[in-house]
N, CA and C atoms as a LAMMPS dump frame, in Angstrom:
ITEM: TIMESTEP
0
ITEM: NUMBER OF ATOMS
645
ITEM: BOX BOUNDS ff ff ff
-5.0000000000000000e+02 5.0000000000000000e+02
-5.0000000000000000e+02 5.0000000000000000e+02
-5.0000000000000000e+02 5.0000000000000000e+02
ITEM: ATOMS id mol type element x y z
1 1 1 N -296.066 -49.73 244.704
2 1 2 C -297.867 -50.15 244.351
3 1 3 C -298.543 -49.237 245.433
4 2 1 N -299.269 -48.489 244.722
5 2 2 C -300.252 -47.337 245.861
6 2 3 C -301.758 -48.331 245.078
7 3 1 N -302.722 -48.241 246.171
8 3 2 C -304.518 -47.986 245.848
9 3 3 C -304.843 -46.632 245.78
10 4 1 N -305.426 -46.184 244.968
11 4 2 C -305.938 -45.005 244.937
12 4 3 C -307.16 -44.47 245.305
13 5 1 N -308.241 -45.824 245.697
14 5 2 C -309.096 -45.756 246.016
15 5 3 C -309.83 -46.666 244.98
16 6 1 N -311.339 -46.995 245.547
17 6 2 C -312.747 -47.437 245.171
18 6 3 C -313.348 -46.855 244.036
19 7 1 N -312.653 -46.211 243.051
20 7 2 C -313.263 -45.623 242.01
21 7 3 C -314.407 -46.547 241.041
22 8 1 N -313.926 -47.784 240.867
23 8 2 C -314.72 -48.677 240.326
24 8 3 C -315.055 -49.815 241.196
25 9 1 N -316.005 -50.778 240.707
26 9 2 C -316.671 -51.844 241.723
27 9 3 C -316.529 -53.243 241.273
28 10 1 N -316.316 -53.467 242
29 10 2 C -315.716 -55.461 242.009
30 10 3 C -317.561 -56.368 240.996
31 11 1 N -317.348 -56.431 240.618
32 11 2 C -318.507 -57.623 239.763
33 11 3 C -318.7 -58.609 240.434
34 12 1 N -319.985 -58.828 239.702
35 12 2 C -321.317 -59.515 240.517
36 12 3 C -320.632 -60.646 240.434
37 13 1 N -321.099 -61.637 241.353
38 13 2 C -320.25 -63.445 241.087
39 13 3 C -320.726 -63.857 240.236
40 14 1 N -321.453 -63.469 239.252
41 14 2 C -322.13 -64.261 237.788
42 14 3 C -321.775 -63.705 236.502
43 15 1 N -320.541 -62.594 236.908
44 15 2 C -319.587 -61.65 235.991
45 15 3 C -318.652 -62.244 235.612
46 16 1 N -317.577 -61.515 234.924
47 16 2 C -316.27 -61.502 234.594
48 16 3 C -316.004 -60.409 234.814
49 17 1 N -314.552 -60.584 236.167
50 17 2 C -314.367 -58.939 236.527
51 17 3 C -313.035 -58.783 235.259
52 18 1 N -313.509 -57.182 234.971
53 18 2 C -312.975 -56.099 234.03
54 18 3 C -311.734 -55.483 234.487
55 19 1 N -310.348 -55.909 234.076
56 19 2 C -309.758 -55.026 234.607
57 19 3 C -309.072 -54.184 233.363
58 20 1 N -309.149 -52.896 233.557
59 20 2 C -308.584 -51.905 232.529
60 20 3 C -306.985 -51.208 233.052
61 21 1 N -306.014 -51.465 231.761
62 21 2 C -304.581 -50.735 231.879
63 21 3 C -304.664 -49.636 231.638
64 22 1 N -303.643 -48.364 232.428
65 22 2 C -304.046 -47.358 232.16
66 22 3 C -302.513 -46.918 232.078
67 23 1 N -301.806 -45.362 231.653
68 23 2 C -300.567 -45.421 231.677
69 23 3 C -300.284 -44.41 230.646
70 24 1 N -298.988 -43.442 230.624
71 24 2 C -299.063 -43.171 229.437
72 24 3 C -298.007 -43.775 228.205
73 25 1 N -297.709 -43.339 227.191
74 25 2 C -297.187 -44.005 225.941
75 25 3 C -295.971 -44.375 226.907
76 26 1 N -295.599 -45.714 226.098
77 26 2 C -294.552 -46.427 226.751
78 26 3 C -294.635 -46.658 227.957
79 27 1 N -295.408 -46.84 228.888
80 27 2 C -294.985 -46.914 230.261
81 27 3 C -294.706 -48.241 230.271
82 28 1 N -295.677 -49.003 229.214
83 28 2 C -294.911 -50.325 230.056
84 28 3 C -296.658 -51.133 230.036
85 29 1 N -297.698 -50.718 229.558
86 29 2 C -299.182 -51.107 229.796
87 29 3 C -299.032 -52.371 229.03
88 30 1 N -297.972 -53.038 227.904
89 30 2 C -298.269 -54.582 227.277
90 30 3 C -297.414 -55.205 228.618
91 31 1 N -296.908 -54.718 229.042
92 31 2 C -296.158 -55.73 229.708
93 31 3 C -296.775 -55.814 231.36
94 32 1 N -297.477 -55.198 231.636
95 32 2 C -298.489 -55.477 232.592
96 32 3 C -299.19 -56.504 232.367
97 33 1 N -300.17 -56.368 231.249
98 33 2 C -300.99 -56.896 230.566
99 33 3 C -300.486 -58.757 230.52
100 34 1 N -299.221 -59.011 230.004
101 34 2 C -298.622 -59.908 229.801
102 34 3 C -298.685 -60.207 231.204
103 35 1 N -298.091 -60.118 231.79
104 35 2 C -297.694 -60.457 233.401
105 35 3 C -299.478 -61.031 234.146
106 36 1 N -300.938 -59.962 233.612
107 36 2 C -302.082 -60.476 234.111
108 36 3 C -302.315 -61.844 233.342
109 37 1 N -301.484 -62.354 231.809
110 37 2 C -302.241 -62.858 230.879
111 37 3 C -301.346 -64.662 231.752
112 38 1 N -300.442 -64.316 232.666
113 38 2 C -299.859 -65.395 233.019
114 38 3 C -300.304 -65.683 234.068
115 39 1 N -301.364 -65 234.837
116 39 2 C -301.686 -65.411 235.943
117 39 3 C -303.168 -65.99 235.563
118 40 1 N -303.514 -66.037 234.5
119 40 2 C -304.343 -66.674 233.674
120 40 3 C -305.57 -65.583 233.361
121 41 1 N -305.036 -64.423 232.918
122 41 2 C -306.637 -63.831 232.334
123 41 3 C -306.389 -63.947 231.108
124 42 1 N -307.828 -63.464 230.407
125 42 2 C -307.815 -63.237 228.492
126 42 3 C -307.759 -61.779 228.338
127 43 1 N -306.672 -61.153 227.854
128 43 2 C -306.055 -60.189 227.612
129 43 3 C -306.716 -59.642 226.082
130 44 1 N -307.433 -58.435 226.034
131 44 2 C -308.062 -58.097 224.817
132 44 3 C -306.862 -56.862 224.528
133 45 1 N -305.888 -57.234 223.047
134 45 2 C -305.195 -56.109 222.882
135 45 3 C -305.627 -55.177 221.988
136 46 1 N -305.941 -54.023 222.37
137 46 2 C -307.223 -52.66 221.442
138 46 3 C -306.013 -52.402 219.749
139 47 1 N -304.674 -52.62 220.149
140 47 2 C -303.953 -52.558 218.812
141 47 3 C -304.129 -53.481 217.84
142 48 1 N -303.824 -54.333 218.567
143 48 2 C -304.115 -55.855 217.797
144 48 3 C -305.316 -56.072 217.067
145 49 1 N -306.238 -55.731 218.043
146 49 2 C -307.379 -55.778 217.234
147 49 3 C -307.809 -54.877 215.873
148 50 1 N -307.325 -53.507 216.72
149 50 2 C -306.997 -52.352 215.299
150 50 3 C -306.597 -52.69 213.934
151 51 1 N -305.416 -53.33 214.147
152 51 2 C -304.688 -53.545 212.997
153 51 3 C -305.413 -54.747 212.103
154 52 1 N -305.986 -55.93 213.235
155 52 2 C -306.708 -56.943 211.902
156 52 3 C -308.215 -56.453 212.005
157 53 1 N -308.899 -55.224 212.052
158 53 2 C -309.858 -54.647 211.25
159 53 3 C -308.967 -54.239 209.996
160 54 1 N -308.115 -53.582 209.947
161 54 2 C -307.627 -52.584 208.302
162 54 3 C -308.191 -54.366 207.435
163 55 1 N -308.084 -55.377 207.695
164 55 2 C -308.284 -56.192 206.645
165 55 3 C -309.584 -56.698 205.979
166 56 1 N -310.275 -56.347 207.085
167 56 2 C -311.925 -56.245 206.343
168 56 3 C -312.582 -56.056 205.577
169 57 1 N -313.268 -56.237 204.567
170 57 2 C -313.547 -55.521 203.376
171 57 3 C -314.296 -54.54 203.568
172 58 1 N -314.955 -53.853 204.862
173 58 2 C -315.573 -52.741 204.715
174 58 3 C -314.833 -51.661 205.147
175 59 1 N -314.157 -52.044 206.176
176 59 2 C -312.853 -50.766 206.394
177 59 3 C -311.935 -50.405 205.364
178 60 1 N -311.466 -51.857 204.62
179 60 2 C -310.375 -51.86 203.277
180 60 3 C -311.298 -50.747 202.607
181 61 1 N -312.935 -50.926 202.575
182 61 2 C -313.644 -50.284 201.429
183 61 3 C -313.125 -49.023 201.527
184 62 1 N -313.522 -48.47 202.934
185 62 2 C -313.608 -47.271 203.116
186 62 3 C -312.114 -46.297 202.978
187 63 1 N -311.345 -47.009 203.562
188 63 2 C -309.772 -46.611 203.692
189 63 3 C -309.472 -46.215 202.35
190 64 1 N -309.55 -47.042 200.829
191 64 2 C -309.615 -46.611 199.748
192 64 3 C -310.241 -45.533 199.377
193 65 1 N -311.697 -45.528 199.848
194 65 2 C -312.198 -44.67 199.306
195 65 3 C -311.568 -42.974 199.713
196 66 1 N -311.041 -43.19 200.974
197 66 2 C -310.466 -41.965 201.502
198 66 3 C -309.495 -41.738 200.318
199 67 1 N -308.321 -42.514 200.678
200 67 2 C -307.196 -42.022 200.552
201 67 3 C -306.507 -42.891 198.951
202 68 1 N -307.619 -43.442 198.092
203 68 2 C -307.066 -44.36 196.937
204 68 3 C -306.207 -45.575 197.251
205 69 1 N -306.221 -46.09 196.032
206 69 2 C -305.375 -47.451 195.667
207 69 3 C -303.806 -47.191 196.316
208 70 1 N -303.47 -46.087 196.245
209 70 2 C -301.799 -45.931 197.368
210 70 3 C -301.697 -46.386 198.592
211 71 1 N -303.069 -46.764 199.055
212 71 2 C -303.046 -47.53 200.425
213 71 3 C -303.439 -49.2 200.755
214 72 1 N -303.377 -49.574 199.389
215 72 2 C -303.316 -51.275 199.178
216 72 3 C -301.496 -51.255 198.595
217 73 1 N -301.052 -52.549 199.695
218 73 2 C -299.872 -53.322 199.022
219 73 3 C -300.124 -53.664 198.085
220 74 1 N -299.614 -54.912 197.624
221 74 2 C -299.31 -55.442 196.173
222 74 3 C -299.638 -57.008 196.268
223 75 1 N -300.53 -57.568 197.43
224 75 2 C -301.052 -58.389 197.863
225 75 3 C -302.885 -58.068 197.913
226 76 1 N -302.612 -56.756 197.633
227 76 2 C -304.285 -56.428 197.805
228 76 3 C -304.718 -56.079 198.824
229 77 1 N -304.276 -56.35 200.113
230 77 2 C -304.638 -55.616 201.423
231 77 3 C -304.037 -54.044 201.776
232 78 1 N -304.742 -54.104 202.919
233 78 2 C -304.049 -52.58 203.328
234 78 3 C -302.978 -52.761 203.485
235 79 1 N -301.987 -51.738 203.115
236 79 2 C -300.514 -51.382 203.613
237 79 3 C -300.731 -50.817 204.831
238 80 1 N -299.952 -51.06 205.852
239 80 2 C -299.959 -50.274 207.38
240 80 3 C -299.277 -49.501 207.586
241 81 1 N -298.218 -49.453 206.48
242 81 2 C -297.367 -48.51 206.649
243 81 3 C -297.614 -47.316 205.853
244 82 1 N -298.459 -47.15 204.607
245 82 2 C -298.383 -46.018 203.955
246 82 3 C -299.508 -45.474 204.419
247 83 1 N -301.378 -46.01 205.314
248 83 2 C -301.921 -45.933 206.438
249 83 3 C -301.287 -44.537 207.329
250 84 1 N -300.332 -45.273 207.996
251 84 2 C -299.218 -44.346 209.47
252 84 3 C -298.634 -43.281 208.452
253 85 1 N -298.22 -43.004 207.407
254 85 2 C -298.179 -42.282 206.596
255 85 3 C -298.975 -40.847 206.211
256 86 1 N -299.8 -41.361 206.753
257 86 2 C -300.872 -40.693 205.997
258 86 3 C -301.45 -39.954 207.534
259 87 1 N -301.856 -40.656 208.411
260 87 2 C -302.539 -40.313 209.429
261 87 3 C -301.697 -39.593 210.282
262 88 1 N -300.157 -40.127 210.678
263 88 2 C -299.313 -39.481 211.786
264 88 3 C -298.859 -38.51 211.501
265 89 1 N -299.54 -37.871 210.074
266 89 2 C -298.507 -36.492 209.962
267 89 3 C -299.723 -35.433 210.04
268 90 1 N -301.231 -35.654 209.991
269 90 2 C -302.358 -34.908 209.518
270 90 3 C -302.917 -35.736 210.791
271 91 1 N -303.232 -34.748 211.713
272 91 2 C -304.279 -35.405 213.332
273 91 3 C -305.411 -35.379 212.415
274 92 1 N -306.519 -34.298 211.609
275 92 2 C -307.712 -34.799 211.369
276 92 3 C -307.832 -36.421 210.583
277 93 1 N -306.731 -36.484 210.127
278 93 2 C -307.049 -37.909 209.091
279 93 3 C -306.657 -38.766 210.326
280 94 1 N -306.001 -38.973 211.265
281 94 2 C -305.684 -39.559 212.419
282 94 3 C -307.508 -39.891 213.636
283 95 1 N -308.134 -38.514 213.385
284 95 2 C -309.03 -38.704 213.711
285 95 3 C -310.295 -39.694 212.986
286 96 1 N -310.223 -39.378 212.024
287 96 2 C -311.524 -40.192 210.673
288 96 3 C -310.878 -41.533 210.763
289 97 1 N -309.506 -42.186 210.585
290 97 2 C -309.328 -43.441 211.009
291 97 3 C -309.931 -43.933 212.457
292 98 1 N -310.048 -43.237 213.521
293 98 2 C -309.666 -43.056 214.758
294 98 3 C -311.445 -43.655 214.847
295 99 1 N -312.237 -42.56 214.124
296 99 2 C -313.707 -42.719 214.198
297 99 3 C -314.058 -43.766 213.447
298 100 1 N -313.487 -44.478 212.436
299 100 2 C -313.47 -45.702 211.875
300 100 3 C -313.467 -47.018 213.115
301 101 1 N -312.42 -46.962 213.034
302 101 2 C -311.802 -48.066 213.962
303 101 3 C -312.077 -48.522 215.338
304 102 1 N -312.247 -47.106 216.164
305 102 2 C -312.429 -47.019 217.524
306 102 3 C -313.418 -47.676 217.882
307 103 1 N -314.88 -47.637 217.799
308 103 2 C -316.193 -48.256 217.574
309 103 3 C -316.069 -49.613 217.462
310 104 1 N -315.658 -50.244 215.943
311 104 2 C -315.328 -51.699 215.921
312 104 3 C -314.853 -52.398 217.065
313 105 1 N -313.716 -51.782 217.768
314 105 2 C -312.706 -52.347 218.469
315 105 3 C -313.461 -52.379 219.903
316 106 1 N -314.153 -51.389 219.999
317 106 2 C -315.027 -51.364 221.497
318 106 3 C -316.19 -52.418 221.238
319 107 1 N -317.13 -52.667 219.901
320 107 2 C -317.921 -53.677 220.385
321 107 3 C -317.142 -55.091 220.285
322 108 1 N -315.728 -55.096 219.576
323 108 2 C -315.307 -56.326 219.996
324 108 3 C -314.704 -56.838 220.888
325 109 1 N -314.13 -56.049 222.073
326 109 2 C -313.56 -56.106 223.705
327 109 3 C -315.474 -56.326 224.207
328 110 1 N -316.377 -55.534 224.019
329 110 2 C -317.614 -55.917 224.733
330 110 3 C -318.374 -56.935 224.589
331 111 1 N -318.27 -57.84 222.927
332 111 2 C -318.447 -58.903 222.691
333 111 3 C -317.523 -59.925 223.741
334 112 1 N -316.442 -59.55 223.86
335 112 2 C -315.567 -60.58 224.345
336 112 3 C -315.648 -60.823 225.61
337 113 1 N -316.207 -59.483 226.192
338 113 2 C -316.648 -59.462 227.487
339 113 3 C -317.628 -60.314 228.244
340 114 1 N -318.615 -60.113 227.177
341 114 2 C -320.097 -60.784 227.369
342 114 3 C -319.556 -62.218 227.176
343 115 1 N -318.961 -62.475 226.018
344 115 2 C -318.863 -64.301 225.945
345 115 3 C -317.563 -64.946 226.885
346 116 1 N -316.945 -64.397 228.074
347 116 2 C -316.078 -64.622 228.919
348 116 3 C -316.738 -65.479 230.064
349 117 1 N -316 -66.705 229.886
350 117 2 C -317.036 -67.454 231.398
351 117 3 C -316.061 -67.29 232.575
352 118 1 N -316.22 -66.437 233.645
353 118 2 C -315.63 -66.667 234.993
354 118 3 C -315.522 -67.851 235.451
355 119 1 N -315.778 -69.302 234.915
356 119 2 C -315.734 -70.514 235.744
357 119 3 C -314.096 -70.535 234.987
358 120 1 N -313.804 -70.334 233.822
359 120 2 C -312.674 -70.576 233.086
360 120 3 C -311.631 -69.522 233.531
361 121 1 N -311.159 -68.484 233.615
362 121 2 C -311.031 -67.292 233.607
363 121 3 C -311.118 -66.032 234.87
364 122 1 N -310.081 -65.936 235.617
365 122 2 C -310.182 -65.25 236.842
366 122 3 C -310.599 -63.557 235.986
367 123 1 N -309.897 -63.554 234.992
368 123 2 C -310.208 -61.516 234.72
369 123 3 C -310.519 -61.792 233.307
370 124 1 N -311.162 -60.423 232.639
371 124 2 C -310.915 -59.783 231.149
372 124 3 C -309.349 -59.085 231.146
373 125 1 N -308.666 -58.933 230.864
374 125 2 C -307.992 -57.316 230.81
375 125 3 C -308.104 -56.849 229.665
376 126 1 N -308.569 -55.34 229.558
377 126 2 C -308.292 -54.512 228.927
378 126 3 C -307.19 -53.336 228.229
379 127 1 N -306.378 -53.696 227.321
380 127 2 C -304.93 -53.389 227.275
381 127 3 C -305.561 -52.599 225.585
382 128 1 N -305.944 -51.284 226.482
383 128 2 C -306.663 -50.457 225.216
384 128 3 C -305.85 -48.658 225.49
385 129 1 N -304.921 -48.468 224.978
386 129 2 C -304.259 -47.193 224.829
387 129 3 C -305.015 -45.842 225.268
388 130 1 N -306.399 -46.123 224.815
389 130 2 C -307.269 -44.5 225.636
390 130 3 C -308.587 -45.344 226.045
391 131 1 N -307.957 -45.92 226.652
392 131 2 C -309.166 -46.13 227.66
393 131 3 C -309.642 -44.89 228.424
394 132 1 N -309.376 -44.459 229.415
395 132 2 C -310.325 -43.178 229.526
396 132 3 C -310.93 -42.518 228.515
397 133 1 N -310.597 -41.954 227.296
398 133 2 C -310.705 -41.429 226.528
399 133 3 C -312.082 -41.982 225.477
400 134 1 N -312.224 -42.902 225.175
401 134 2 C -313.101 -44.147 224.868
402 134 3 C -314.091 -44.762 225.758
403 135 1 N -313.933 -43.929 226.967
404 135 2 C -314.576 -44.095 228.109
405 135 3 C -314.715 -45.964 228.397
406 136 1 N -313.767 -46.544 227.948
407 136 2 C -313.748 -48.172 228.269
408 136 3 C -313.984 -48.346 229.946
409 137 1 N -313.48 -47.235 230.796
410 137 2 C -313.098 -47.215 232.181
411 137 3 C -314.276 -48.162 232.641
412 138 1 N -315.525 -47.125 231.683
413 138 2 C -316.567 -47.3 232.396
414 138 3 C -317.076 -49.067 232.505
415 139 1 N -315.973 -49.362 231.781
416 139 2 C -316.547 -51.565 231.453
417 139 3 C -315.78 -51.806 232.459
418 140 1 N -315.045 -51.734 232.846
419 140 2 C -313.54 -51.985 234.048
420 140 3 C -314.844 -51.847 235.762
421 141 1 N -314.223 -53.384 236.51
422 141 2 C -314.624 -53.292 237.841
423 141 3 C -313.437 -52.765 238.52
424 142 1 N -312.12 -52.581 237.846
425 142 2 C -310.608 -52.079 238.501
426 142 3 C -310.166 -51.699 237.042
427 143 1 N -308.998 -50.419 237.864
428 143 2 C -308.459 -49.745 236.464
429 143 3 C -306.739 -49.894 237.154
430 144 1 N -305.477 -49.988 236.504
431 144 2 C -304.554 -50.48 236.675
432 144 3 C -303.437 -48.895 236.165
433 145 1 N -302.687 -48.202 236.956
434 145 2 C -302.537 -47.087 236.276
435 145 3 C -300.822 -47.497 236.42
436 146 1 N -300.269 -47.597 234.822
437 146 2 C -299.049 -48.35 234.832
438 146 3 C -297.765 -46.631 235.227
439 147 1 N -297.159 -46.529 235.622
440 147 2 C -296.406 -45.073 236.385
441 147 3 C -295.072 -45.643 236.309
442 148 1 N -294.467 -44.706 235.246
443 148 2 C -293.346 -44.451 234.534
444 148 3 C -292.56 -43.617 234.255
445 149 1 N -291.594 -42.959 235.027
446 149 2 C -290.955 -41.648 234.799
447 149 3 C -290.632 -41.683 233.045
448 150 1 N -291.106 -40.245 232.701
449 150 2 C -291.159 -39.788 231.178
450 150 3 C -289.552 -40.062 230.628
451 151 1 N -288.56 -40.06 231.377
452 151 2 C -286.935 -40.303 230.495
453 151 3 C -287.449 -41.821 230.237
454 152 1 N -287.814 -42.649 231.241
455 152 2 C -287.992 -44.25 230.743
456 152 3 C -288.775 -43.991 229.576
457 153 1 N -289.648 -43.737 229.812
458 153 2 C -290.637 -43.92 228.711
459 153 3 C -290.144 -43.455 227.24
460 154 1 N -289.409 -42.438 227.138
461 154 2 C -288.834 -41.848 226.233
462 154 3 C -288.072 -42.678 225.534
463 155 1 N -286.974 -43.25 226.292
464 155 2 C -285.53 -44.018 226.218
465 155 3 C -286.64 -45.344 225.408
466 156 1 N -287.927 -45.881 225.587
467 156 2 C -288.503 -47.141 225.585
468 156 3 C -289.187 -47.075 223.945
469 157 1 N -289.983 -45.917 224.025
470 157 2 C -290.236 -45.359 222.403
471 157 3 C -289.227 -45.187 221.304
472 158 1 N -288.198 -44.312 221.883
473 158 2 C -287.394 -44.03 220.686
474 158 3 C -286.263 -45.752 220.183
475 159 1 N -286.135 -46.721 221.287
476 159 2 C -285.755 -47.876 221.263
477 159 3 C -286.502 -48.429 220.217
478 160 1 N -287.911 -48.997 220.819
479 160 2 C -289.067 -49.89 220.648
480 160 3 C -289.857 -49.068 218.866
481 161 1 N -289.786 -47.709 218.491
482 161 2 C -290.777 -47.381 217.822
483 161 3 C -290.164 -46.347 216.689
484 162 1 N -289.028 -45.672 217.257
485 162 2 C -287.951 -45.179 216.45
486 162 3 C -289.093 -43.73 216.342
487 163 1 N -289.23 -43.267 218.017
488 163 2 C -289.656 -42.169 217.983
489 163 3 C -288.954 -40.8 218.425
490 164 1 N -288.643 -39.525 218.435
491 164 2 C -288.314 -38.759 219.339
492 164 3 C -288.996 -38.23 220.2
493 165 1 N -288.322 -37.21 220.837
494 165 2 C -289.553 -36.398 221.669
495 165 3 C -290.257 -35.833 221.129
496 166 1 N -290.205 -34.997 220.269
497 166 2 C -291.165 -34.396 219.883
498 166 3 C -292.484 -35.273 219.699
499 167 1 N -292.064 -36.365 218.86
500 167 2 C -293.358 -37.262 218.886
501 167 3 C -294.344 -38.071 219.598
502 168 1 N -293.176 -37.886 220.826
503 168 2 C -293.759 -38.45 222.188
504 168 3 C -294.561 -37.614 222.2
505 169 1 N -294.451 -36.344 222.146
506 169 2 C -294.73 -35.227 223.358
507 169 3 C -296.551 -34.989 222.318
508 170 1 N -296.597 -34.696 221.416
509 170 2 C -297.529 -35.277 219.999
510 170 3 C -298.442 -36.137 219.751
511 171 1 N -297.881 -37.086 220.593
512 171 2 C -299.122 -38.436 221.094
513 171 3 C -299.712 -38.008 222.023
514 172 1 N -299.024 -37.953 223.563
515 172 2 C -299.464 -37.513 223.908
516 172 3 C -300.318 -36.792 224.47
517 173 1 N -299.807 -35.407 223.838
518 173 2 C -301.156 -34.347 223.854
519 173 3 C -302.308 -34.361 223.313
520 174 1 N -302.324 -35.562 222.356
521 174 2 C -304.217 -36.167 222.066
522 174 3 C -304.914 -37.078 223.34
523 175 1 N -303.988 -37.531 224.361
524 175 2 C -304.488 -37.82 225.418
525 175 3 C -304.664 -37.482 226.649
526 176 1 N -305.715 -37.993 227.274
527 176 2 C -305.549 -37.389 229.24
528 176 3 C -304.419 -37.098 229.469
529 177 1 N -304.025 -35.59 230.253
530 177 2 C -303.082 -36.112 230.719
531 177 3 C -302.665 -36.958 231.687
532 178 1 N -301.477 -37.298 232.193
533 178 2 C -301.214 -38.756 233.067
534 178 3 C -302.032 -38.433 234.758
535 179 1 N -301.996 -36.884 235.09
536 179 2 C -302.686 -37.165 236.536
537 179 3 C -303.822 -37.456 236.709
538 180 1 N -304.611 -36.955 235.103
539 180 2 C -306.497 -37.679 235.123
540 180 3 C -306.181 -39.072 235.278
541 181 1 N -305.261 -39.756 234.322
542 181 2 C -305.724 -41.065 234.137
543 181 3 C -305.122 -41.513 235.808
544 182 1 N -304.043 -41.225 236.412
545 182 2 C -303.919 -41.893 237.166
546 182 3 C -304.833 -41.638 238.696
547 183 1 N -305.941 -40.232 238.407
548 183 2 C -306.811 -40.173 239.831
549 183 3 C -307.68 -41.109 239.058
550 184 1 N -308.171 -41.694 237.531
551 184 2 C -309.2 -42.134 237.704
552 184 3 C -308.611 -43.779 237.624
553 185 1 N -307.821 -44.056 238.203
554 185 2 C -307.104 -45.752 238.652
555 185 3 C -307.46 -45.898 240.052
556 186 1 N -307.867 -47.445 239.7
557 186 2 C -307.679 -47.877 241.115
558 186 3 C -306.754 -48.169 242.321
559 187 1 N -305.762 -48.827 241.093
560 187 2 C -304.135 -48.863 241.703
561 187 3 C -303.193 -48.479 240.845
562 188 1 N -302.295 -48.352 241.428
563 188 2 C -300.752 -47.347 240.68
564 188 3 C -299.873 -48.265 240.851
565 189 1 N -298.891 -48.941 239.907
566 189 2 C -297.791 -50.106 240.018
567 189 3 C -296.768 -48.82 239.011
568 190 1 N -295.382 -49.319 240.044
569 190 2 C -294.058 -48.528 239.711
570 190 3 C -293.306 -49.006 238.68
571 191 1 N -293.524 -48.875 237.131
572 191 2 C -292.407 -49.466 236.356
573 191 3 C -291.152 -48.65 236.415
574 192 1 N -290.314 -48.834 237.047
575 192 2 C -289.147 -48.184 236.994
576 192 3 C -287.88 -49.015 236.67
577 193 1 N -288.457 -50.272 235.751
578 193 2 C -286.697 -51.079 235.341
579 193 3 C -286.739 -52.281 235.8
580 194 1 N -287.277 -52.704 237.053
581 194 2 C -287.168 -53.551 237.577
582 194 3 C -288.389 -54.849 237.024
583 195 1 N -288.045 -55.491 236.865
584 195 2 C -289.408 -56.38 236.677
585 195 3 C -289.84 -57.3 237.085
586 196 1 N -289.194 -57.473 237.946
587 196 2 C -289.006 -58.84 239.25
588 196 3 C -289.819 -57.8 239.792
589 197 1 N -289.813 -56.884 240.572
590 197 2 C -290.225 -55.434 241.54
591 197 3 C -291.615 -55.218 240.527
592 198 1 N -292.105 -55.223 239.282
593 198 2 C -292.957 -54.854 238.498
594 198 3 C -294.316 -56.106 238.751
595 199 1 N -293.86 -57.249 238.631
596 199 2 C -294.3 -58.307 238.539
597 199 3 C -294.693 -58.688 239.97
598 200 1 N -294.086 -58.362 240.942
599 200 2 C -294.246 -58.926 242.346
600 200 3 C -295.701 -57.489 242.245
601 201 1 N -295.275 -56.492 242.162
602 201 2 C -296.637 -55.449 242.554
603 201 3 C -298.114 -55.664 241.671
604 202 1 N -297.696 -56.25 240.238
605 202 2 C -299.089 -56.581 239.682
606 202 3 C -299.411 -57.977 240.359
607 203 1 N -298.742 -58.866 240.777
608 203 2 C -299.272 -59.85 241.651
609 203 3 C -300.441 -59.372 242.369
610 204 1 N -299.692 -58.746 243.674
611 204 2 C -300.646 -58.331 244.647
612 204 3 C -301.598 -57.762 244.313
613 205 1 N -301.773 -56.44 243.3
614 205 2 C -302.872 -56.083 242.661
615 205 3 C -303.592 -57.137 242.663
616 206 1 N -303.164 -57.15 241.64
617 206 2 C -304.409 -58.737 240.984
618 206 3 C -305.01 -59.685 241.905
619 207 1 N -304.42 -60.02 243.158
620 207 2 C -304.867 -60.634 245.025
621 207 3 C -306.09 -59.837 245.562
622 208 1 N -305.776 -58.634 245.619
623 208 2 C -306.531 -57.574 245.97
624 208 3 C -307.935 -57.488 245.09
625 209 1 N -307.674 -57.457 243.879
626 209 2 C -308.636 -57.269 242.876
627 209 3 C -309.387 -58.476 243.022
628 210 1 N -309.18 -60.172 243.298
629 210 2 C -309.97 -61.102 243.189
630 210 3 C -310.586 -61.127 244.46
631 211 1 N -309.825 -60.672 245.502
632 211 2 C -310.442 -61.194 246.879
633 211 3 C -311.489 -60.016 247.039
634 212 1 N -312.067 -58.336 246.456
635 212 2 C -312.639 -57.578 246.624
636 212 3 C -313.888 -58.77 245.625
637 213 1 N -313.295 -59.363 244.449
638 213 2 C -314.504 -59.845 243.971
639 213 3 C -315.528 -60.746 244.605
640 214 1 N -314.378 -61.669 245.318
641 214 2 C -315.017 -62.792 246.648
642 214 3 C -315.957 -62.137 247.47
643 215 1 N -315.413 -61.045 247.58
644 215 2 C -316.485 -60.208 249.055
645 215 3 C -317.726 -59.484 248.836
């Protein structure tokens, strides 16, 4: 665990503390978020929110307008696999989808932050794949970077997502360099496979963030 310096500022006493999670693809950001959830935090999962948005009538109508009824399943809702087959083969289509979904996710997260009660939860955690790219780090009082060796990240995405090395590299090429994400973060936790060690690091970082909030 490393403290890389106070890039962000502790929340005022009357506002909720917001913690952002950053790291490479497959680094274990969701694992760290789950550990913070165990500590009482409210976790906002951007991926889950984005998937839910695909069922909104306005979003569904736009996707059908772009790509036709082929993106609809038998239930009349968006077929996520059909959308994925389109956007993950064409970066322009992916950017078009992101331009539709990302602003809505950001609004949902900001509404949730505003509605969070600091008397009931210690912090809100933003589990956002593109935290820096979407400027959501600006809403954070602290950002935790999850450092993980590339070979471990590759093994994880091969196992959980069926990606190969080329696909991992393609996804990473659309994101900020890891060095820039780490430099923009306040804390670094090392995820090298030992979950007990990672959980200890997360607990220590969280304690430091809470202490800064009180001071």
